[in-house]
N, C-alpha and C positions, 0 to 999 in steps of 0.2 A: 377313460381319459389318457392324454399321452402328453408327455413333457419332453422339451428338448433341452438338454444341459450342455453348454460349452462355455467355460470360464478360464480366465487367466489367473484370477485371484480365487484360488480354490478353498480358502478358510471357509469351514463349516459346511462345505459341499457334499461330503461323506454323509454326514449326520441328516442332512436335508434329503439326500436321495434315499436314505434308509426309510424316512418318514414317509417319502411319497410311495415307495414300493409296498409299505405296510397298508397304504390307504387304496391298493390296487392299481396304481398309476404306472402305466408302462413308460419307460426311460428311453429316449434316443440321445446318443451323445457323440462327440468327435475327438479326435487326437489324444491329447494328454489327458483330457477329462475323462474320456472312456476307459483309458488305461487305468488311471487312478480309482475309477469305480469299480472295474473288474478285480483289481488288486485287494480291494475290500470285499469282494465276493458280492457285489451288487449287480443284479442282473439289468444288463442294458443292450440295446441294439445300436451298432454303429451306423452312422449316418449313411456310409456308402452303401450298407445293405439295404437300406430304406430306399434310396435314390437309384440303386443299381448302377451307379457311376463311381468309380474310384477317386479317392482324393487325389490331386494332381499338382503340379508346380511347386514343390515343396511345401504342400500344405496350403498354398495360396487359395485353392478353389477347393472347398469341402461342403458348405450349405448353399452356394449360390445355384440353386437347382429348383425347377417348377415343383417338384414333388414336396420340399420343403415350404416354399413360399405360397404355393396354392393352398397347403393345409393351414397355413398361417392367415392368409388373407380372406379366404371363404367366409362369407357372412352366413351364420347358420339360419338366419331368419330369411334368407333369399332362396327360393325353390330353385331358381335357374342356377346359383352356385353350387347348390348341393348336387343337383342333377349332373353338372358338369364334373365335379369330384367323383361321382359314382362311375361315369362313363370313362374317366382316366384311371380308375382304381387307385385314388388317392384319398388317404385319411385325414381327418383334421388333426392339428396339433393344438393343445388348449392351454398349455403353460409353457412359457419360454424362461430359462434361468440363464442368462448370459451377461458376462462382464468382458471387457475389452483389452485388447493386447496394451500392454504397459507402455505406451508411447511417453507419458510424462514422466514415468520412473527412467526411461531409457535416455531422454534428453537431458535429465539432471546428472546423469552420471559424468565423472570427469573423462574428458578425452574422447567423448562419443563420435563416431564419424557420421556423417550425412547418411551413407548407405544403411547404417544401423538403425538410425532414426527412422528412414523411410521404410525399412523393412518391418518396423512395428506400428505402422499405420494400419489399423484394423479396417478390412473391407466388409467381409461377410458378417461379423458381428453386428456393428451399426445397421446393416441392411436387415437382418433378423429382428433387430429390436425395433426398428421403425415399421416393419411389416405387422409385427405383433401389436405395437401401440396404435397403430392405425385402426386395427380390428379390436380394440380394447374391449367391446361388447362382449366378445366371444373368448378372447384370449387374455390371461394374465400374464404380464411381463414382468419380470424381476431382474433389476440391474445392480442392486445393492444388496450385499449380504445382511445388512441391518434389517432387511425386510423379510428375511426367511421365516422368522417366527411368526409374523402377522400372517403371512400366507398359509403356512401349516396351520395355525389354529383356526382360522376361517373354514378350511378344508376338513378338519376334523369335525368342526361343530356343525357345518351346514352342507358339507359335501361340495361346495362351490366357493369361488372367491367373490365376494360382493362386489356390485357394480361401482360403489363409492372406493372401495379399495383399487380396484381396476383403473378408475379414473385417476387416482392419486399415482398409481404406478406408471400410467401412461405419461403423466406430467413429468414424472421423475426421470422417464426415458428421454424425452425430448430436451430436458434441461441438460442431462447428461451428454448426450451426442451433439448438441450445439456447443457445450464447453470443450469437448473433445476436438471437434472440427475448428473452433477457434484457436485452440492450442496449436494445431498442425500448422493454421494460416499464419500464426505470429512467428512460430520457428522458421518457416519458409522466408517470411518477410526478413528476418534477421539474417537468415543465410545469405540473402541477396543484397545485405548491407542497405536495405531500403529505408531510408530515413523520413520519407514522404508520408504525409497525412493521408490515409487511404479513402477511396471514395466511399466505401461503407465502413464502419466501424463496430467491431465485435470484439468485447473484452471478457475474459474468463478470470475470476478469483474464487479463492475457497475460503470458506467461514472458518474464522479464528474462534469466534466467541459471540453468543447473543448478549446483549447488554440489557440492563434494567431499563434504560430509556435513553433517548437521544440528547439534544441539546437541552431540551425541557422535558419534564415528566410525561406530558401527553405524547411524545413522539416516540415510536419504535426504532430501534436501532440494532446494528451488528456490526463486528469489525472483520472484514474481509482481508487476505492477503494476496499478493500476486503469487502465481505458480511459479517457481523457482525464485523465490524471494531473495533479493540481494543483501548481501552481508553489509551490516551497518544501518539497516532499516530498524524501525521500532518492532516491526513483526519478528525480528531475530532476537529481541531482548529476551532475557530471563528474569522473571520476577522473582524477587527474593523476600518480600515483605509487603503486607498491606493487602487490602481488598482489589477486586478486579479494577483494572483500568475503566473508567467511564469514555463515552463519547467525547466529552469536553477534555479530558485526561490526554487522550489519544491526539486529538486534533492540536492542542496546545503543546503537547510534548513533542509532537513532529515538527511544528514551526521552530522549536527552540533547538532541536537537533540540527535542522537545515541550516540555521545561522551558526552553530557550533562547528560544523565542518567548512567553514570559511577560514578557520583558524588552525594553525599548527603549533604555535607556542602555548604554554599552559593557559587555559582560557575556562572562564564559568560565565554560562548564560543564565539568567533568571527571566523567566516568562510569565505573562499573565493576560489570559484571554487573547492569546494568540499574538501578541506583541510582546518585544524585549522590554523588560523594565530595569534591567541592570545588566551590563557586560563589563567585563574587566580581564585583562591579560597581565600575567606578571612572570617573575623568573621561576616560581614555582606554584602549585595549585593553591596553596593557603594564600599567597599574597592575591592570586586571581580571585578568590573566594571573598577576601575582605573588601576588594574593589567592587565586584558586581554586587554584594549585599548592601553596601553602604551606599551605592548609588541611588536606591530607593527602597528603605527599609519599611515603608509602609506598603507598597505593592508587592513586594516579595512575599508576604504574609500570605499563606495559602496558595501560593505560586508553584511554578515548575522549575527545577534547577537541573541544568546539564553540565557535565565536566568532561574534559578530554583528558584527564589524567586520573591515576588511582587516588579514591578517596582515602586520606589518611586520618588519624584518630583526632589532630587538632581541627581539621575541617569538620568531621562529624560532630566534634564537640561544640563547634559554632553553630552548625546546622540545627542542632538539637534545642538551640535557645529559641528556635521560632518554629511555628506550624508551616509545614511545607506539604503540598499534595503529592508530588512526584519528584524523586531523585534518580537520575540516570548517569552513570558512569561506566567506564570500560572494566573497572575492578575495585574492590575494597579491600583494604588490610583488615584482619580479622577482628581487632578491637573496634574498629570504625564501623563494621557491619553489624557487630553485636549491639553497639550503642544505637544505631539507626534501628534495628529490628525491636528494640525496646520499646518504640513508638509504634503502636500497633496500627496507626491511621496513616503513616507514611508509606507510599507505594514506592519501593526501593528496586530498581531495576540494573541489571547489569549488561552492558551491550559491548562485547569484546571488541567489535570492529568499528567503533563508534566514528573514526575518522575518515572512513571510506565514504567518498561522495556518491551522490545519486547518480545513475546512468544519465548522461547529457542528453540522450533521445527520449528519455521518460516522459510521459504525458502528464499535463497538468489539466485536470478536469473540472469543470464547473457546470452543474445542472441549472438550466434556466426553464422557465415554463413552456413546455412544448420541444424541447431540444437539450443539446448539449454542446457547449463550447468547449474547444480542445486547443491545447498549444504545447509545445515542448517546453520543458522547464526552464526558468531562468538560471542557466548553468554558467553564465559569465559573471565577471565582476567588473573588470575593465581591460581594455587594451593599453598597455604601457606606452606604446608608440603613439597613441592619440591623446595621452594625457599632455594638458597644455597650460602653461601659466600665463594667464591673460592680463594680470596687472603689473603694475611698475615693480612692486616687490615681490621677490620670490619666497616662498615658505622656507623657514629653516628646517634643519633635518628633523628636530622634534616635532616641528608643526607638521611637517609631511608625514612622519609616522602616525601622528594622531589623526591626520586627515584620512589616511587609508584605513585605520582602524574605525573611524567612524563611518567612512564609506561601506566597509562591510556591514556594519550594523544597520545602517539606513536601508540597505538592500532588503531587510526583512521587517522593516516598519510599515505598517499599514499606510496607504497614500491618503491624502497628502502626510509625507513623513519628513521628520527632521531629527537628527541625532546630534547632540553636542558631546565632545569628548575632550579630555585632558588627561595626560600621563596614562594613556592606555586603558582609560576607565571612561563609561558613559556618565555624564554628568546631568543629562537632561534630555528626554525624548518627548516628541510631539507626534503621535499617531493619529491618522484617520480624520484630520480636519478638512472642512470643505474648501478652505483656501489656505495658501501657504504660509502667509503672514501669521494667521491664528496659530498654525503648527508651531512657527518660530517662537512666538510669544508664551506659548503654553510650554514648549521646552524650556526657555528661560525662566519662567516663573517656577516650575516645578525644580530647577536646579537651586533656585534661591530658597525655596520652601523646604525641600527635602534634604539639602546638604549644608550650604551656607549661603548667605547673601553674596560671597564674593566668588562662588564656584565657577561661573562662567567667566571671571577675569583670567585671560591667557588661554581660554579653551578654543576649540575649533569647531565649525559646523559643517554637516553633511546635509544636503538636500537630495531627496530622491528623483527630482525633476527640476527642470530650470525655473529661474525666477521670473515671473511675469512682468514683475515690477521692481524698483530699487528699496522698497519698503522693509524687505527682510534684511538687507544689508544695513539700513538704518538701525533695526532693532538689534542686530548683532553688535554694531558699534557700541550701542547705548550699554550693552550688557557686558563689554570688554573682550568680545571675541576677536580673534586676531587672524584667523585664516578660515576660508570657505572653500568646500569642494561641491561642484553641481555639475550636472551634464552639459549646461550651456544650450544654445540653439532657440533663444527667445529672440523675437524680432527687437526687443527692448534690452538685449545684453549689454549694449554699451552704457545704458543708464546704470546698471548694476555695477559695470567695471569702474566706470567714472567715481561712482560713490565709494567704492573700495580704495581708489587712487586717493580721492580725498581724505580718507580715515587712515590710509596706511595699512589696509587689510590685504593680505594676499588672497588671490582667488585662483583655483584651479578648475579647468573644464576636463572632464572625462569623455565627452562625446557619447555616452552610454547612459540610458535612463533605466530606473528600476521601479516602476509602478508595481504596487502590490494591493491589489482590491480585495 
């Protein structure tokens, strides 16, 4: 048997090579790998000795040679193939251990140049991997050091690698090379500042963890992160307490973080099942917590809480009075963390760059049966020059502050979505209803039930899309709401404007819709 070894990641390679030699397997190697093996006094043949052709072009051409690839691709069960090898004086290669130039590690370095990135695109490595994998019946191909022990164990026990393991290794090779190529393509796309949606879409992610289950116990699930994960994302958080995050924890927490990133002032967002249930901004994080938590003391139980300031002891003391699934903040003072860690079931996460927004060109993906729908994320809030007061009455400064607060919240409420706010606090949220007036009535009813019957008096209302009828204005008036913000654009806008003027309600159009399904 003969093995060809050429690796960038040399972890465990000397130990592997020693085992192969002890089994009587001849080793062929290249460049830095050959040098490392020879330094360890492991007998090896340099690939140029095998091919009769020297490495050239600064090492760009080493293994791209018929002697190598014929030895890999020849089917041992095909007499014609074997006769041709004999005629050409070429021997088979039975084992390939190859991993690729560190393209990912290169592009993740600060200040890396395009030339350096391109130079770390491996050509010979993927070619050998693909040749060996195509002939998996006869060649075992190892791309991951984690598989060294499995291969050695089988070679020791049965003098060959089983067909099941070869097929497993083949699959792993094509997963690896496809991810490698996808990463290169994505890098080039970004280098070209290309923000278009491509004709074909291949994405690559790395697994962070397997999960016990998905949304429900009968579903399998795992958490994957983008390569070159961006600061401020959940994948960048450090967990300081509690069990592993579940599928639902991650999904809900991500939604809460997206909303939190709309605020620069001290703000707390409480979230349940992907919808905000309480949001508050204040002069300090304690005031913000009191507003967010008191907005809906029922729904916050078992919910997600995210904060954009350090968690202080007074905030932690208040949090400890209720059961929370997840708490995320940029930092915790020592006593606050100690108190939260005393509750073993609360997952406490530290996310240092919590305020950094998501890349505006990032993809929002939704799987549908038979396909995938893709869009760029909803990175805009509004365009100030398009804000238009359409009623006779202009909102007061306080009303305008609350309107913009509510607008930031409703952007992240499932459609049809309504958010009511007063004094930089949500007082009612109506998410995911099949018509807008139901969402409005739900928000009003929740405010009366969960805060107090007068909670909506003097409040403002934000709607994620236009009013198709004036019934939402009617409901708002009856609840004592004094100002409304909505996109506008309905053929019946005049009906809603007329009703607002009748009741003295100020209305602002944004010209921008925020559906969230």
